C-alpha positions in Angstrom: -86.6 -1.2 96.2 -83.3 0.6 96.6 -83.2 -0.2 100.3 -83.9 -3.9 99.6 -81.1 -4.0 97.0 -78.7 -2.4 99.4 -79.6 -4.9 102.1 -79.2 -7.9 99.8 -75.9 -6.5 98.5 -74.7 -6.3 102.1 -75.7 -9.9 102.7 -73.9 -11.0 99.6 -70.8 -9.0 100.6 -70.9 -10.7 104.0 -71.2 -14.1 102.3 -67.8 -13.7 100.6 -65.6 -16.4 102.3 -62.2 -14.9 102.8 -61.0 -18.0 104.6 -61.6 -20.0 101.5 -60.1 -17.3 99.3 -56.9 -16.9 101.4 -56.5 -20.7 101.6 -56.5 -20.9 97.8 -54.2 -18.0 97.4 -51.7 -19.5 99.8 -52.1 -23.0 98.6 -53.7 -24.4 101.8 -56.3 -27.0 102.4 -59.9 -26.2 102.7 -60.2 -24.8 106.3 -63.4 -26.8 106.8 -61.3 -30.0 106.6 -59.1 -29.4 109.7 -59.1 -27.9 113.2 -62.5 -26.7 114.2 -63.8 -26.9 110.6 -64.7 -23.2 110.9 -64.0 -21.0 107.8 -62.5 -18.2 109.9 -59.2 -16.6 110.7 -58.5 -18.5 113.9 -58.9 -21.8 112.2 -56.8 -20.8 109.2 -54.1 -19.9 111.7 -54.1 -23.6 112.7 -52.7 -24.3 109.3 -49.5 -22.6 110.5 -49.7 -19.9 107.8 -49.9 -16.5 109.6 -50.2 -14.5 106.4 -53.2 -16.5 105.3 -54.8 -16.0 108.7 -54.1 -12.3 108.6 -55.6 -12.0 105.1 -58.7 -13.8 106.3 -59.0 -11.5 109.4 -58.6 -8.3 107.5 -61.0 -9.4 104.7 -63.7 -10.5 107.1 -63.4 -7.3 109.1 -63.2 -5.1 106.1 -66.4 -6.4 104.5 -68.3 -5.6 107.7 -66.8 -2.1 107.8 -67.4 -1.4 104.1 -71.1 -2.3 104.1 -71.9 0.0 107.0 -69.7 2.8 105.7 -71.4 2.8 102.4 -74.8 2.9 104.1 -73.7 5.8 106.1 -72.4 7.7 103.0 -75.8 7.1 101.4 -77.2 8.9 104.4 -79.6 6.1 105.3 -81.5 6.3 108.6 -80.1 4.8 111.7 -82.6 2.0 111.4 -81.7 1.1 107.9 -78.0 1.3 108.7 -78.7 -1.2 111.4 -80.3 -3.5 109.0 -77.3 -3.3 106.6 -75.0 -4.1 109.6 -77.1 -7.1 110.5 -77.3 -8.2 106.8 -73.5 -8.2 106.3 -73.0 -9.9 109.6 -75.5 -12.7 109.0 -74.2 -13.0 105.5 -70.9 -14.1 107.1 -72.6 -16.5 109.5 -74.9 -18.0 106.8 -73.2 -17.4 103.4 -75.1 -18.4 100.3 -71.7 -19.3 98.7 -71.0 -22.0 101.4 -74.4 -23.5 101.6 -75.2 -21.2 104.6 -72.4 -22.7 106.8 -70.1 -19.8 107.5 -67.8 -18.5 110.2 -68.5 -17.4 113.7 -68.5 -13.7 112.9 -66.0 -12.2 115.2 -63.9 -10.3 112.7 -67.0 -9.2 110.7 -68.7 -8.0 113.8 -65.6 -6.0 114.7 -65.7 -4.3 111.3 -69.3 -3.5 111.7 -68.8 -2.0 115.2 -65.8 0.1 114.1 -68.0 1.6 111.3 -71.0 2.2 113.5 -69.0 3.8 116.3 -65.2 3.7 116.3 -65.0 4.2 120.0 -67.3 1.3 120.7 -65.5 -0.8 118.2 -62.1 -0.1 119.8 -63.5 -0.8 123.3 -64.8 -4.2 122.2 -61.6 -5.0 120.3 -59.5 -4.0 123.3 -61.6 -6.4 125.4 -61.1 -9.2 122.9 -57.3 -8.6 122.8 -56.9 -8.4 126.5 -58.8 -11.7 127.2 -57.1 -13.4 124.2 -53.6 -12.3 125.4 -54.2 -13.4 129.0 -56.1 -16.7 128.3 -54.9 -17.6 124.8 -58.4 -18.7 124.0 -59.9 -17.0 121.0 -63.4 -18.3 121.8 -63.3 -17.0 125.4 -62.2 -13.6 124.2 -65.1 -13.6 121.7 -67.7 -14.6 124.3 -66.6 -11.9 126.7 -66.3 -9.3 124.0 -69.8 -10.2 122.7 -71.3 -10.0 126.1 -69.6 -6.6 126.8 -70.5 -4.9 123.5 -74.2 -4.2 124.4 -73.1 -3.0 127.8 -70.6 -0.6 126.3 -73.2 0.6 123.8 -75.7 1.3 126.5 -73.2 3.2 128.6 -72.2 5.3 125.6 -75.5 6.0 123.9 -78.3 4.5 126.0 -81.0 2.1 124.7 -81.1 3.4 121.1 -81.2 1.7 117.7 -77.5 1.0 117.9 -77.9 -0.8 121.2 -80.5 -3.1 119.6 -78.2 -3.9 116.7 -75.2 -4.5 118.9 -77.3 -6.6 121.2 -78.4 -8.8 118.3 -74.8 -9.1 117.1 -73.6 -10.1 120.6 -76.4 -12.6 121.1 -75.7 -14.2 117.7 -71.9 -14.4 118.5 -72.6 -16.1 121.8 -74.9 -18.7 120.1 -72.3 -19.4 117.5 -69.7 -20.0 120.2 -72.0 -22.2 122.3 -70.0 -25.4 121.6 -66.8 -23.5 122.3 -68.2 -22.6 125.7 -69.0 -26.2 126.4 -65.5 -27.2 125.5 -64.0 -24.4 127.6 -66.0 -25.7 130.6 -64.8 -29.2 129.9 -61.2 -28.1 129.5 -61.0 -29.3 125.9 -60.9 -26.0 124.0 -57.8 -25.4 121.7 -55.7 -22.3 122.4 -54.8 -19.7 119.8 -52.1 -21.0 117.4 -52.6 -24.6 118.3 -52.8 -27.1 115.5 -55.4 -29.8 115.1 -55.5 -32.8 112.9 -58.4 -33.2 110.5 
């Protein structure tokens, strides 16, 4: 029962929509009404308010990190920690507070990875930053980072429980960015910082 409560709590924490919170705090429009319509930091940045985007980014990453960190402090098994990691991540993707239509999970996944294994988290984050800096496409950076994460995990630890969790995170991120991939291939994807009309 305790384990179930912790997993549900992780899901609810993941469901907290920091894009919506930051938009209200900074007096912005609902991020679902402009740009990509995605309640995430990249879309909030399209409002032109960098502080709101940073607040969203930190909040989404922190909830992923906090959930896993607490599970670790409770000395849960690696398998249960993995379930908590997945619960908080999928809480962000399918939040109960937004009728199960959430963000794409990049920041929350980053927080999860940094808590599971800081070295792995920094390696994936560095990959995202490098691709984003060179290409100016957040979605392309997310796709490449998501694909590389399981590879990094396997190289560092082999095919263990963490590899399975990271693999699921990466697969889900790629699925969530599938439309972005299609727009990238068609040359229609927006670059970081660009603004879109509703």
